[in-house]
VEXDREN-2710 file (C-alpha; in Angstrom, 1 decimal):
% VEXDREN-2710
k/r/px/py/pz
1/UNK/-15.7/-20.1/24.8
2/UNK/-18.5/-17.6/25.5
3/UNK/-21.3/-16.7/23.0
4/UNK/-20.3/-13.9/20.7
5/UNK/-22.1/-10.6/20.9
6/UNK/-21.9/-10.1/17.2
7/UNK/-23.3/-11.7/14.0
8/UNK/-21.0/-13.5/11.5
9/UNK/-22.3/-13.5/8.0
10/UNK/-21.2/-15.9/5.2
11/UNK/-18.9/-18.0/7.3
12/UNK/-16.4/-20.2/5.5
13/UNK/-13.2/-22.2/5.9
14/UNK/-10.1/-21.4/3.9
15/UNK/-9.6/-25.1/3.0
16/UNK/-12.4/-24.8/0.5
17/UNK/-11.7/-21.2/-0.5
18/UNK/-8.0/-21.6/-1.2
19/UNK/-7.5/-25.3/-2.2
20/UNK/-4.1/-24.4/-3.7
21/UNK/-2.8/-23.4/-0.2
22/UNK/-2.4/-25.4/3.0
23/UNK/-4.8/-23.3/5.1
24/UNK/-7.5/-24.3/7.6
25/UNK/-8.9/-21.0/9.0
26/UNK/-12.5/-20.3/10.0
27/UNK/-13.5/-16.8/8.7
28/UNK/-16.5/-14.9/7.5
29/UNK/-17.2/-12.2/4.9
30/UNK/-19.0/-9.8/7.3
31/UNK/-19.2/-9.2/11.1
32/UNK/-22.0/-7.1/12.5
33/UNK/-21.2/-5.8/16.0
34/UNK/-23.9/-3.6/17.3
35/UNK/-24.6/-1.1/14.6
36/UNK/-21.2/-1.4/13.1
37/UNK/-20.5/-3.6/10.0
38/UNK/-17.0/-4.8/9.1
39/UNK/-16.7/-6.2/5.6
40/UNK/-13.7/-8.5/4.8
41/UNK/-11.4/-7.4/2.0
42/UNK/-13.2/-7.9/-1.4
43/UNK/-11.5/-8.7/-4.6
44/UNK/-12.5/-9.3/-8.2
45/UNK/-14.0/-12.7/-7.5
46/UNK/-17.7/-13.4/-7.3
47/UNK/-19.2/-15.5/-4.5
48/UNK/-19.0/-18.6/-6.6
49/UNK/-15.2/-18.2/-6.8
50/UNK/-15.0/-16.9/-10.4
51/UNK/-12.4/-14.3/-11.0
52/UNK/-13.8/-11.3/-13.0
53/UNK/-11.4/-9.1/-14.9
54/UNK/-8.2/-11.1/-15.2
55/UNK/-5.5/-8.4/-15.7
56/UNK/-8.1/-5.6/-15.5
57/UNK/-7.9/-3.6/-12.2
58/UNK/-11.1/-1.6/-13.0
59/UNK/-13.2/-4.7/-13.7
60/UNK/-11.9/-6.3/-10.5
61/UNK/-12.8/-3.1/-8.5
62/UNK/-16.3/-3.3/-10.0
63/UNK/-16.8/-6.9/-8.9
64/UNK/-15.4/-6.1/-5.5
65/UNK/-17.9/-3.2/-5.1
66/UNK/-20.7/-5.5/-6.2
67/UNK/-19.7/-7.9/-3.4
68/UNK/-19.4/-5.0/-0.9
69/UNK/-22.9/-3.8/-1.8
70/UNK/-24.4/-7.3/-1.4
71/UNK/-22.7/-8.0/1.9
72/UNK/-23.7/-4.7/3.4
73/UNK/-27.3/-5.4/2.4
74/UNK/-27.1/-8.8/4.0
75/UNK/-25.9/-7.2/7.2
76/UNK/-28.7/-4.6/7.2
77/UNK/-26.8/-1.7/5.9
78/UNK/-25.9/-0.2/2.4
79/UNK/-23.3/1.7/0.5
80/UNK/-24.5/5.0/1.8
81/UNK/-23.6/4.1/5.3
82/UNK/-19.9/3.3/4.6
83/UNK/-17.7/5.3/7.0
84/UNK/-14.2/4.0/6.0
85/UNK/-12.6/2.2/3.1
86/UNK/-9.2/0.7/2.8
87/UNK/-7.9/0.0/-0.7
88/UNK/-4.9/-2.2/-1.5
89/UNK/-3.2/-2.0/-4.9
90/UNK/-0.4/-4.2/-6.2
91/UNK/0.8/-1.4/-8.6
92/UNK/0.4/2.4/-8.2
93/UNK/-0.6/2.7/-11.8
94/UNK/-3.9/1.0/-10.9
95/UNK/-4.9/3.9/-8.6
96/UNK/-6.8/5.8/-11.2
97/UNK/-8.9/3.0/-12.7
98/UNK/-9.6/1.5/-9.3
99/UNK/-10.5/4.7/-7.5
100/UNK/-12.6/5.9/-10.5
101/UNK/-14.7/2.7/-10.2
102/UNK/-15.0/2.8/-6.5
103/UNK/-15.9/6.5/-6.7
104/UNK/-18.9/5.6/-9.0
105/UNK/-20.3/3.4/-6.3
106/UNK/-19.6/5.9/-3.4
107/UNK/-20.7/9.1/-5.1
108/UNK/-22.1/11.4/-2.4
109/UNK/-21.1/9.1/0.5
110/UNK/-17.9/10.9/1.6
111/UNK/-16.2/8.1/3.6
112/UNK/-12.7/8.4/5.0
113/UNK/-10.3/6.3/3.1
114/UNK/-6.8/4.8/3.2
115/UNK/-5.0/3.6/0.1
116/UNK/-2.0/1.3/0.1
117/UNK/0.4/-0.1/-2.5
118/UNK/1.4/-3.6/-1.4
119/UNK/3.9/-6.1/-2.9
120/UNK/1.1/-8.7/-3.4
121/UNK/-2.3/-10.0/-2.3
122/UNK/-3.5/-13.5/-1.4
123/UNK/-3.5/-14.8/-5.0
124/UNK/-1.2/-13.6/-7.9
125/UNK/-4.1/-12.7/-10.2
126/UNK/-5.6/-10.3/-7.7
127/UNK/-4.8/-6.7/-8.6
128/UNK/-6.7/-4.9/-5.9
129/UNK/-8.7/-5.4/-2.7
130/UNK/-11.0/-3.2/-0.7
131/UNK/-12.4/-3.6/2.8
132/UNK/-15.0/-1.3/4.4
133/UNK/-16.5/-0.4/7.7
134/UNK/-20.1/0.8/7.7
135/UNK/-22.9/1.5/10.2
136/UNK/-26.5/0.5/10.4
137/UNK/-28.6/3.6/10.9
138/UNK/-30.6/3.7/14.2
END
């Protein structure tokens, strides 16, 4: 295998992250490729594995955005450099509280966005997930 031309940030194995599932995948939270930053889908769980906002989609969106902010900063970018968001909801009724919360964090940024309603996410208590693509200014 050749050396990667990108940087992987916060690498982990799913054996530790999802002990209730029979998984063994090597992943990371962020990939920085050139001046592009790809952030893995973030949910209402902090980096210690604690769920924030059980049953509360707005609170989960707030924690997800805290994670996004921290990960972008670790990669050398920030929220103002987000170019695309993808938001996943398990119920269309969660659209307003989730989008209102995300909108607070991205006021004045004007990214493109995609929103999806899905039948479920990786764990049953997760109500929303958001991933982003950002750039690092030259």
